TORPA-4810 file (N, C-alpha, C, O; in nm, 3 decimals):
<nodes>
NODE_1_3.246_-0.072_0.705_3.115_0.007_0.745_3.107_0.004_0.890_3.114_-0.086_0.974_X
NODE_2_3.086_0.155_0.895_3.091_0.185_1.047_2.968_0.146_1.129_2.865_0.171_1.066_X
NODE_3_2.949_0.100_1.230_2.844_0.021_1.308_2.780_0.119_1.399_2.739_0.080_1.509_X
NODE_4_2.767_0.250_1.361_2.671_0.355_1.438_2.532_0.359_1.408_2.493_0.363_1.291_X
NODE_5_2.445_0.356_1.515_2.314_0.329_1.462_2.235_0.402_1.385_2.119_0.368_1.365_X
NODE_6_2.291_0.519_1.328_2.209_0.581_1.189_2.258_0.506_1.073_2.179_0.483_0.982_X
NODE_7_2.374_0.469_1.065_2.422_0.362_0.958_2.345_0.244_0.951_2.313_0.190_0.845_X
NODE_8_2.314_0.199_1.077_2.266_0.051_1.091_2.100_0.084_1.021_2.044_0.016_0.934_X
NODE_9_2.056_0.184_1.075_1.907_0.214_1.034_1.912_0.242_0.881_1.829_0.178_0.817_X
NODE_10_1.979_0.312_0.821_2.020_0.329_0.678_1.985_0.218_0.607_1.893_0.190_0.529_X
NODE_11_2.103_0.146_0.662_2.105_-0.010_0.591_1.969_-0.081_0.595_1.925_-0.138_0.496_X
NODE_12_1.900_-0.075_0.719_1.790_-0.167_0.713_1.687_-0.108_0.639_1.611_-0.186_0.581_X
NODE_13_1.666_0.018_0.628_1.577_0.086_0.570_1.582_0.078_0.382_1.481_0.079_0.312_X
NODE_14_1.712_0.071_0.334_1.745_0.051_0.221_1.694_-0.100_0.175_1.639_-0.133_0.070_X
NODE_15_1.728_-0.173_0.280_1.717_-0.330_0.234_1.567_-0.358_0.240_1.534_-0.459_0.178_X
NODE_16_1.477_-0.297_0.295_1.350_-0.305_0.319_1.303_-0.245_0.159_1.233_-0.318_0.090_X
NODE_17_1.340_-0.125_0.113_1.308_-0.100_-0.002_1.348_-0.163_-0.149_1.292_-0.141_-0.257_X
NODE_18_1.445_-0.237_-0.125_1.514_-0.319_-0.222_1.443_-0.450_-0.258_1.456_-0.512_-0.363_X
NODE_19_1.365_-0.482_-0.152_1.244_-0.594_-0.193_1.152_-0.557_-0.278_1.086_-0.646_-0.333_X
NODE_20_1.126_-0.416_-0.307_1.035_-0.389_-0.405_1.103_-0.383_-0.545_1.129_-0.275_-0.597_X
NODE_21_1.132_-0.513_-0.609_1.187_-0.534_-0.723_1.084_-0.515_-0.851_0.976_-0.573_-0.842_X
NODE_22_1.108_-0.446_-0.958_1.020_-0.447_-1.066_0.962_-0.572_-1.129_1.036_-0.638_-1.202_X
NODE_23_0.837_-0.613_-1.109_0.789_-0.734_-1.140_0.746_-0.760_-1.291_0.710_-0.869_-1.334_X
NODE_24_0.757_-0.642_-1.365_0.710_-0.655_-1.529_0.797_-0.738_-1.591_0.770_-0.761_-1.709_X
NODE_25_0.907_-0.796_-1.539_1.000_-0.889_-1.624_0.986_-1.035_-1.572_1.077_-1.116_-1.593_X
NODE_26_0.868_-1.068_-1.502_0.832_-1.199_-1.477_0.765_-1.252_-1.556_0.672_-1.180_-1.593_X
NODE_27_0.770_-1.374_-1.615_0.661_-1.427_-1.706_0.520_-1.438_-1.647_0.500_-1.525_-1.561_X
NODE_28_0.423_-1.358_-1.684_0.325_-1.369_-1.616_0.229_-1.501_-1.644_0.120_-1.515_-1.588_X
NODE_29_0.284_-1.599_-1.740_0.214_-1.728_-1.750_0.262_-1.848_-1.621_0.212_-1.954_-1.585_X
NODE_30_0.391_-1.766_-1.573_0.404_-1.842_-1.444_0.336_-1.792_-1.348_0.394_-1.693_-1.305_X
NODE_31_0.222_-1.817_-1.282_0.146_-1.743_-1.192_0.193_-1.758_-1.064_0.163_-1.684_-0.971_X
NODE_32_0.261_-1.845_-1.057_0.318_-1.895_-0.884_0.437_-1.796_-0.861_0.475_-1.766_-0.748_X
NODE_33_0.497_-1.745_-0.983_0.626_-1.682_-0.958_0.576_-1.533_-0.923_0.628_-1.464_-0.836_X
NODE_34_0.458_-1.491_-1.008_0.422_-1.366_-1.012_0.377_-1.326_-0.878_0.403_-1.220_-0.822_X
NODE_35_0.296_-1.437_-0.823_0.223_-1.409_-0.696_0.325_-1.399_-0.576_0.303_-1.339_-0.471_X
NODE_36_0.439_-1.468_-0.609_0.570_-1.461_-0.474_0.605_-1.334_-0.491_0.633_-1.274_-0.387_X
NODE_37_0.614_-1.253_-0.632_0.697_-1.140_-0.650_0.586_-1.043_-0.565_0.622_-0.973_-0.470_X
NODE_38_0.473_-1.048_-0.605_0.352_-0.970_-0.554_0.377_-0.970_-0.411_0.406_-0.863_-0.358_X
NODE_39_0.370_-1.084_-0.336_0.358_-1.100_-0.191_0.526_-1.014_-0.119_0.543_-0.957_-0.011_X
NODE_40_0.605_-1.033_-0.210_0.762_-0.985_-0.175_0.727_-0.825_-0.165_0.745_-0.763_-0.060_X
NODE_41_0.675_-0.764_-0.286_0.654_-0.642_-0.302_0.549_-0.565_-0.176_0.568_-0.453_-0.128_X
NODE_42_0.429_-0.666_-0.140_0.369_-0.608_-0.031_0.436_-0.616_0.090_0.437_-0.513_0.157_X
NODE_43_0.502_-0.729_0.140_0.571_-0.747_0.227_0.673_-0.639_0.244_0.685_-0.601_0.360_X
NODE_44_0.744_-0.585_0.162_0.823_-0.480_0.160_0.765_-0.338_0.206_0.819_-0.262_0.286_X
NODE_45_0.655_-0.319_0.144_0.570_-0.222_0.203_0.539_-0.209_0.327_0.572_-0.112_0.395_X
NODE_46_0.474_-0.306_0.368_0.444_-0.327_0.486_0.561_-0.325_0.638_0.562_-0.291_0.757_X
NODE_47_0.631_-0.375_0.553_0.801_-0.345_0.662_0.810_-0.216_0.678_0.816_-0.163_0.789_X
NODE_48_0.813_-0.148_0.554_0.852_-0.023_0.573_0.776_0.079_0.638_0.833_0.177_0.685_X
NODE_49_0.635_0.063_0.645_0.551_0.126_0.733_0.589_0.113_0.885_0.602_0.196_0.975_X
NODE_50_0.603_-0.037_0.876_0.623_-0.061_1.040_0.765_-0.005_1.077_0.778_0.028_1.195_X
NODE_51_0.874_0.010_0.994_1.006_0.078_1.005_0.935_0.245_1.073_0.961_0.290_1.185_X
NODE_52_0.849_0.310_0.973_0.819_0.424_1.012_0.751_0.427_1.138_0.763_0.526_1.210_X
NODE_53_0.700_0.354_1.164_0.583_0.354_1.290_0.665_0.336_1.399_0.656_0.419_1.490_X
NODE_54_0.746_0.240_1.410_0.841_0.226_1.541_0.930_0.358_1.534_0.931_0.432_1.632_X
NODE_55_0.997_0.385_1.431_1.078_0.496_1.432_1.018_0.625_1.489_1.078_0.701_1.565_X
NODE_56_0.904_0.639_1.446_0.803_0.772_1.507_0.780_0.729_1.644_0.791_0.825_1.721_X
NODE_57_0.752_0.622_1.703_0.723_0.616_1.825_0.830_0.627_1.936_0.803_0.634_2.056_X
NODE_58_0.961_0.626_1.883_1.089_0.648_1.955_1.153_0.769_1.930_1.250_0.812_1.992_X
NODE_59_1.079_0.836_1.811_1.134_0.977_1.810_1.040_1.050_1.776_1.000_1.058_1.659_X
NODE_60_0.974_1.134_1.906_0.871_1.209_1.875_0.878_1.329_1.742_0.771_1.367_1.694_X
NODE_61_0.964_1.365_1.707_1.005_1.474_1.629_0.983_1.436_1.507_0.970_1.524_1.421_X
NODE_62_0.973_1.296_1.471_0.962_1.227_1.337_0.850_1.280_1.260_0.749_1.302_1.326_X
NODE_63_0.846_1.303_1.151_0.745_1.381_1.085_0.663_1.264_1.018_0.734_1.189_0.950_X
NODE_64_0.542_1.236_1.022_0.449_1.115_0.990_0.308_1.215_0.894_0.232_1.157_0.817_X
NODE_65_0.300_1.345_0.919_0.179_1.386_0.882_0.195_1.427_0.737_0.292_1.391_0.671_X
NODE_66_0.094_1.508_0.685_0.119_1.552_0.565_0.234_1.616_0.502_0.295_1.711_0.551_X
NODE_67_0.266_1.547_0.371_0.389_1.618_0.308_0.514_1.514_0.350_0.624_1.527_0.296_X
NODE_68_0.494_1.427_0.433_0.589_1.346_0.485_0.594_1.209_0.414_0.491_1.156_0.374_X
NODE_69_0.744_1.137_0.395_0.739_1.030_0.325_0.640_0.893_0.369_0.594_0.806_0.295_X
NODE_70_0.629_0.906_0.502_0.535_0.789_0.550_0.396_0.852_0.486_0.328_0.772_0.422_X
NODE_71_0.358_0.957_0.494_0.229_0.991_0.447_0.194_0.935_0.302_0.093_0.868_0.275_X
NODE_72_0.296_0.973_0.210_0.292_0.934_0.103_0.300_0.765_0.066_0.229_0.708_-0.017_X
NODE_73_0.394_0.712_0.142_0.373_0.584_0.125_0.262_0.494_0.147_0.241_0.386_0.092_X
NODE_74_0.180_0.568_0.254_0.068_0.511_0.277_-0.050_0.501_0.156_-0.129_0.409_0.136_X
NODE_75_-0.034_0.639_0.074_-0.106_0.640_-0.033_-0.067_0.542_-0.159_-0.141_0.484_-0.237_X
NODE_76_0.070_0.543_-0.150_0.123_0.454_-0.252_0.094_0.312_-0.240_0.081_0.239_-0.338_X
NODE_77_0.082_0.271_-0.111_0.059_0.143_-0.081_-0.100_0.124_-0.112_-0.128_0.020_-0.172_X
NODE_78_-0.187_0.194_-0.086_-0.321_0.199_-0.109_-0.357_0.174_-0.274_-0.450_0.105_-0.316_X
NODE_79_-0.277_0.236_-0.342_-0.296_0.227_-0.506_-0.245_0.126_-0.530_-0.318_0.060_-0.604_X
NODE_80_-0.138_0.067_-0.501_-0.070_-0.067_-0.544_-0.175_-0.173_-0.489_-0.214_-0.249_-0.578_X
NODE_81_-0.219_-0.190_-0.391_-0.266_-0.328_-0.333_-0.427_-0.296_-0.312_-0.487_-0.398_-0.278_X
NODE_82_-0.502_-0.195_-0.321_-0.635_-0.189_-0.268_-0.721_-0.292_-0.358_-0.842_-0.289_-0.335_X
NODE_83_-0.686_-0.362_-0.433_-0.762_-0.457_-0.517_-0.731_-0.597_-0.471_-0.807_-0.693_-0.479_X
NODE_84_-0.595_-0.593_-0.416_-0.533_-0.723_-0.382_-0.537_-0.774_-0.245_-0.528_-0.895_-0.222_X
NODE_85_-0.551_-0.686_-0.153_-0.556_-0.693_0.013_-0.639_-0.614_0.069_-0.689_-0.514_0.018_X
NODE_86_-0.659_-0.665_0.199_-0.721_-0.576_0.280_-0.654_-0.467_0.323_-0.586_-0.463_0.426_X
NODE_87_-0.674_-0.376_0.245_-0.560_-0.229_0.286_-0.607_-0.171_0.388_-0.516_-0.117_0.449_X
NODE_88_-0.725_-0.153_0.444_-0.780_-0.064_0.532_-0.750_-0.152_0.678_-0.739_-0.084_0.781_X
NODE_89_-0.737_-0.288_0.688_-0.697_-0.367_0.803_-0.553_-0.347_0.810_-0.502_-0.322_0.919_X
NODE_90_-0.468_-0.357_0.686_-0.328_-0.339_0.713_-0.271_-0.177_0.752_-0.167_-0.147_0.811_X
NODE_91_-0.344_-0.115_0.714_-0.323_0.044_0.759_-0.342_0.075_0.886_-0.275_0.157_0.947_X
NODE_92_-0.457_-0.006_0.942_-0.527_0.043_1.034_-0.403_0.106_1.196_-0.410_0.215_1.253_X
NODE_93_-0.316_0.003_1.222_-0.231_0.042_1.314_-0.134_0.198_1.271_-0.069_0.261_1.354_X
NODE_94_-0.143_0.226_1.152_-0.011_0.322_1.101_-0.102_0.428_1.121_-0.048_0.523_1.177_X
NODE_95_-0.226_0.445_1.092_-0.327_0.561_1.112_-0.319_0.639_1.227_-0.345_0.759_1.216_X
NODE_96_-0.277_0.578_1.368_-0.253_0.628_1.466_-0.156_0.754_1.483_-0.167_0.853_1.555_X
NODE_97_-0.047_0.714_1.385_0.031_0.811_1.377_0.001_0.962_1.298_0.086_1.050_1.290_X
NODE_98_-0.118_0.972_1.249_-0.175_1.088_1.171_-0.256_1.148_1.268_-0.304_1.096_1.369_X
NODE_99_-0.268_1.272_1.224_-0.345_1.380_1.268_-0.496_1.370_1.226_-0.545_1.392_1.116_X
NODE_100_-0.556_1.332_1.337_-0.706_1.308_1.330_-0.768_1.385_1.239_-0.845_1.329_1.161_X
NODE_101_-0.747_1.538_1.232_-0.799_1.636_1.179_-0.769_1.690_1.034_-0.844_1.743_0.952_X
NODE_102_-0.626_1.657_1.028_-0.585_1.704_0.927_-0.529_1.595_0.782_-0.544_1.611_0.660_X
NODE_103_-0.462_1.484_0.861_-0.407_1.392_0.759_-0.524_1.270_0.758_-0.529_1.213_0.649_X
NODE_104_-0.603_1.227_0.843_-0.666_1.136_0.832_-0.786_1.147_0.722_-0.822_1.047_0.659_X
NODE_105_-0.840_1.265_0.706_-0.978_1.273_0.607_-0.920_1.261_0.474_-0.999_1.223_0.388_X
NODE_106_-0.798_1.285_0.437_-0.749_1.267_0.304_-0.721_1.132_0.269_-0.722_1.100_0.150_X
NODE_107_-0.691_1.032_0.379_-0.652_0.905_0.343_-0.827_0.842_0.338_-0.866_0.766_0.250_X
NODE_108_-0.898_0.884_0.433_-1.022_0.798_0.450_-1.113_0.847_0.299_-1.202_0.780_0.246_X
NODE_109_-1.059_0.980_0.253_-1.165_0.999_0.102_-1.106_0.948_-0.002_-1.166_0.935_-0.109_X
NODE_110_-0.964_0.906_0.017_-0.886_0.809_-0.089_-0.956_0.660_-0.069_-1.014_0.601_-0.160_X
NODE_111_-0.946_0.620_0.036_-1.044_0.484_0.070_-1.187_0.482_-0.010_-1.224_0.409_-0.101_X
NODE_112_-1.234_0.559_0.038_-1.409_0.562_-0.028_-1.405_0.596_-0.170_-1.489_0.538_-0.239_X
NODE_113_-1.313_0.689_-0.236_-1.311_0.697_-0.381_-1.278_0.557_-0.431_-1.349_0.518_-0.524_X
NODE_114_-1.172_0.465_-0.381_-1.138_0.365_-0.454_-1.255_0.274_-0.434_-1.292_0.214_-0.535_X
NODE_115_-1.325_0.251_-0.314_-1.444_0.158_-0.270_-1.558_0.216_-0.382_-1.624_0.138_-0.451_X
NODE_116_-1.570_0.357_-0.391_-1.667_0.363_-0.535_-1.624_0.341_-0.649_-1.705_0.305_-0.734_X
NODE_117_-1.496_0.356_-0.679_-1.452_0.276_-0.816_-1.457_0.167_-0.824_-1.486_0.130_-0.937_X
NODE_118_-1.437_0.070_-0.736_-1.471_-0.066_-0.742_-1.630_-0.101_-0.778_-1.663_-0.175_-0.871_X
NODE_119_-1.712_-0.043_-0.700_-1.839_-0.057_-0.698_-1.897_-0.015_-0.834_-1.986_-0.082_-0.886_X
NODE_120_-1.845_0.100_-0.895_-1.903_0.142_-1.022_-1.849_0.015_-1.161_-1.917_-0.025_-1.256_X
NODE_121_-1.717_-0.017_-1.125_-1.667_-0.111_-1.226_-1.750_-0.262_-1.229_-1.772_-0.334_-1.327_X
NODE_122_-1.793_-0.284_-1.064_-1.864_-0.413_-1.059_-2.028_-0.391_-1.116_-2.101_-0.485_-1.148_X
NODE_123_-2.063_-0.262_-1.120_-2.192_-0.238_-1.163_-2.171_-0.233_-1.307_-2.255_-0.301_-1.366_X
NODE_124_-2.094_-0.181_-1.378_-2.092_-0.194_-1.521_-2.053_-0.352_-1.579_-2.093_-0.393_-1.688_X
NODE_125_-1.990_-0.410_-1.512_-1.969_-0.566_-1.537_-2.085_-0.624_-1.522_-2.114_-0.718_-1.597_X
NODE_126_-2.190_-0.574_-1.408_-2.312_-0.670_-1.436_-2.411_-0.641_-1.522_-2.494_-0.720_-1.566_X
NODE_127_-2.398_-0.499_-1.551_-2.491_-0.434_-1.637_-2.468_-0.505_-1.792_-2.559_-0.529_-1.871_X
NODE_128_-2.337_-0.528_-1.810_-2.268_-0.588_-1.957_-2.311_-0.714_-1.958_-2.353_-0.757_-2.066_X
NODE_129_-2.311_-0.806_-1.837_-2.332_-0.923_-1.845_-2.512_-0.962_-1.872_-2.558_-1.063_-1.926_X
NODE_130_-2.578_-0.862_-1.820_-2.724_-0.863_-1.833_-2.756_-0.836_-1.990_-2.839_-0.905_-2.049_X
NODE_131_-2.694_-0.744_-2.044_-2.682_-0.727_-2.185_-2.652_-0.818_-2.261_-2.711_-0.844_-2.366_X
NODE_132_-2.547_-0.884_-2.210_-2.493_-1.003_-2.311_-2.583_-1.118_-2.319_-2.598_-1.192_-2.416_X
NODE_133_-2.664_-1.128_-2.161_-2.770_-1.231_-2.200_-2.894_-1.210_-2.242_-2.963_-1.303_-2.282_X
NODE_134_-2.940_-1.077_-2.237_-3.059_-1.031_-2.301_-3.022_-1.030_-2.482_-3.113_-1.058_-2.560_X
NODE_135_-2.878_-0.994_-2.535_-2.876_-1.022_-2.679_-2.863_-1.182_-2.708_-2.867_-1.217_-2.826_X
NODE_136_-2.850_-1.271_-2.617_-2.840_-1.404_-2.629_-2.965_-1.465_-2.660_-2.980_-1.560_-2.736_X
NODE_137_-3.061_-1.400_-2.590_-3.202_-1.473_-2.582_-3.250_-1.438_-2.745_-3.359_-1.477_-2.787_X
</nodes>
């Protein structure tokens, strides 16, 4: 393998993505293994975002806005880990790379949609519990 900087960057990037193994084959009865696999996936996503972040800081022409891999990676991370982690805190440093007027509103909208969705599910669960209690009486 050639040891030029571009090759090293490509190898590093691919190694980060390979941490994202498919966890469907893990026996869900073994909760500890499932938790470890999910932590590995989350770490991979965060490491990839950090990679994009550092690269963008060093290369001002690196695309991070709408339609970039970085932009879609943020949405993918939100979809996968919104209920499992504090996504807003995780993403806060990386949002600085986005355009405040064109890119950030879409991400903020997605976060607000997920919060509303979670609130609706919680409200439905509470109502169902109340109905179950009323029926039990």
